[in-house]
N, C-alpha and C positions, 0 to 999 in steps of 0.2 A: 396547468404552468405549474412550474417547481420550482424551491430557490433555495443553491446550495449553499451553507456556509462553515468555513472552517473556524474553529474557537481554539485559540493557542490556548495551550495545557503546562503544565511542567517544567521542562526544559527546552524540549522541541516537541513537545506530541502536538497533534491535531484534533479535538474531537469534532467531527462533521457530525454537520444537522442535515437533514434533507425536510424543507415543509413542501407538502403534498398541494393538490388544487382543492383539496379539500380546509386546509387550513392548518392541520396538525403537521408534526414536526416527528420525524427519525432519529434519535442519537446513536453517535456509533461510537464503541471502545472509549467509555468516560473512564480517564484515568483517575481526575479528579473533579467534585463538584462544583467550584465557586464558579468557573466558564460557564456551566448549563444553569446554574442560576441566575445567573448575570445576565442569560440572554431571554428567561423565562422572565426574568422581573421588566425585561424590555420588552415581553408579550409574545415570544416563541411559547409553542404550545404543544407539547413530547407529548405522544401516545407509546411508545415503544423505543426499547433498546435493544441495538444491534453490536455481538462480542463475535470479533473475529477471531479469536485465539487467549489465553489463558493468561498473561503475562500481565503483571500489575498494572503497568503503566496504562495498560487498557480494559483492566475489570476495575479497578481503585473503587469508586464512587459509586460500580452499575446497584449493589446493594440498597444502599442507603438513598438514590436518586430515585430508586422501581418504588420503594418504600414512601418516600416524601413528595412521590410526584402520582403512586397509585396507577403505574404501569408496566408493562410486562417485559420481561428480558430475553432476548432469543439469543440463543450462544449454544454452538459446538460440543457434542458427546465429549464432557474429559470430566476427572473427576478435580482437576484441579480448579476448577471453576463452581466453587462450592457456595451456590446460591439458588434459589429458587428461579428456576428455567425453562421457558420452551424450549426442547433442544431441538436442531438443526441439524441436516447430513445434504451431502450431494443430492442434490436435483429436487429438495424442497424449495417450495414456495412460501415466503414470510410473505401474506395479505394484509395492509395497515389500510383498511376502512375510512377510520378518522382520519387520514392524508390524505387516502385514495390515491397510496402508490402498493407496489409490490417488487415482490427483490424474487432472483431465482440463486439459492446458497450452489457454495462452486467449491468441492476440497481443491484445496492449497496446500499440500504438504511440502515442507519442507524446513522451514525457518523453525515451526513445531510439528508435531505430527496430526493434531487435530485442526490446526487450521483451515479456516475456511473465508473467504467472500461473500459479498453479496451483490448480485447486478440487478440492474434496473433501470428507467427512464434516464435512458445515456449515459449512468454513472457507475461505478463498481467502486466498493467500497474494500481496499487491498489490504487493510492491516500492514503487516510488517512481510508481505508477499514480494510484492514487486516496489523499488521505490521508485521514485524521479533519478535518472542516470544510475541505477544501483536496484541490487535485489538483496534479501535480509541476509543474516548469517543462517549459517545451518546449526543451528543450534540441537534440532533432534532430529530430522530428515536426513536424506541424502543427496548428495547433489543429482542423483537421477530422479529423485523426487522432484526438488528443487527446479532443473530446467523443464520436467512436465507441469510445472505449476505455471511456470513463465508462458510458455508456451499455448498452454491452455486460455491465458489471460492475454496475451498476441492472438487469440485470433477473437475478441470481442470486436465489434462493429470500429474503426481509425476514430471515429471521432468520440468514442467514449471520452466521459471525465474519469482521469484516474485518481481516484481520492486516499492516496498513502497517508500514515498514519502519523509520519514524522517531518519535520523543515530539513530536509537532508540535500535537498539539491545542490550545494555551494560544497561541501565535503564531498560528497559524491566525483563532484568537477573534476575534483582534482585528478583521479585516479581513469578516468572518463578521460583525459585528455590527454594522458600520457599512454594511453591505447589505442587514440586515434588521434594523433595531432595534427591530423590534418582534415577530419569530417568539418565542413564549413554548418551545418544544421548545429552541431555539436558548439564550434566556436561561438556561432552567434545566440545559441538558446542560453551559453554561460552571460553574456555579456544581458542577455535580457532580467536572466536572475539577478546579478548585482542591482541592478537598475531596482527591481521589484524592494530586494531586499532593502537597498538605502534609502527606499520609500515609508519601509518597514511594513510589507507587504509579503503576503505568502508566493510562493514561486509555485505553489499549487492551485488548484491539480494541474497534473501531467492531463497528456493525450496516448490513447493507445499508438497512435501514427506517430506524433511527435518521441515517444521510447523507441520503438522500431527505426528511427532515425539516427539517434541518438546515444539510446542505453546501450553498452558492450556486449550486457548480459545476453538484449536480445540480439545480437548480431555475429555471435560467432560464426557464422559462417561467413563475414568478409574475411577477404585474402589478406587488407590490412592489418587484422584483428591476429588473427594466425601469424602472421612476420613478427608482431609485437609478444606474443604471447612463446614462440619459437625464442626468441632472442632472452627472454627470461627462463624457460626453460624447456631444451631442446627436446627432451625426451614426449613429453607435453604437444607440444608446435607441432612435431612431426607428425603425431598418432592422426591417423585418418577420421577415426569417431570422435565425431564435436563433442558428444560428452567430456571425453579425457580433456577438451579445447576448456569444454565451459568449465571442468573440473578444476583445471589450473588456474581458471581465470579467477575465479573466487580464492585459491589456495594463495593466489598474489593478491589480490583487494584486502585479505583478512590482516596481511604483515604490511600493507603497504604504508607509509609514512610521506605526507604530503610535502614536496618541498618550499 
């Protein structure tokens, strides 16, 4: 049995921990130390750190925690992650015997070029690639890379718990609603997210099935979305290539201001 926990950090980050059947836990993307050390004081036993990409809000406390807790860091090949790491790449398997868990590494470029995700035990730690009702900004990669990464994640089992690194559900909901105002699954999801946040609870993890039903960036093939994109950008909306539609959707989101 595994136990998944979201540790709130910084402004809207989550540091994820997964405790395995052997009792130890993996820590994912620790942007600051305090939430992890607080969990350790309450009994959490970290055995490793997983890093998805190089941004500071994901690696800021990794080196200090690794030294303090005497545990290894697993991270993608990227010189900007300047710490002692066990480097991982697409298709690698990270085995954590102390926790009794292992993960397959997936290359998911787009937000950054070296971004990876870790999938295993019905869980996917996706960093800033796939968000609840959205996807990451294209700071380094191309729309084609991001779309391919999202499509790859979408092939995971439908009940996979998708552990995004930020609490963005309601922020992304305004755009998703603009794109698909009559999607009943989206409307229900927004109400549930509002209720969760009103109680101070995370809206995460989400699931692959839920994202396929509500996330516009996974639903570009839907005729209703094409209609909305066409109204915003006639040229992109009438292009038969779905990549053009995805590209326009990402560009629209970049400049979108919620009403």
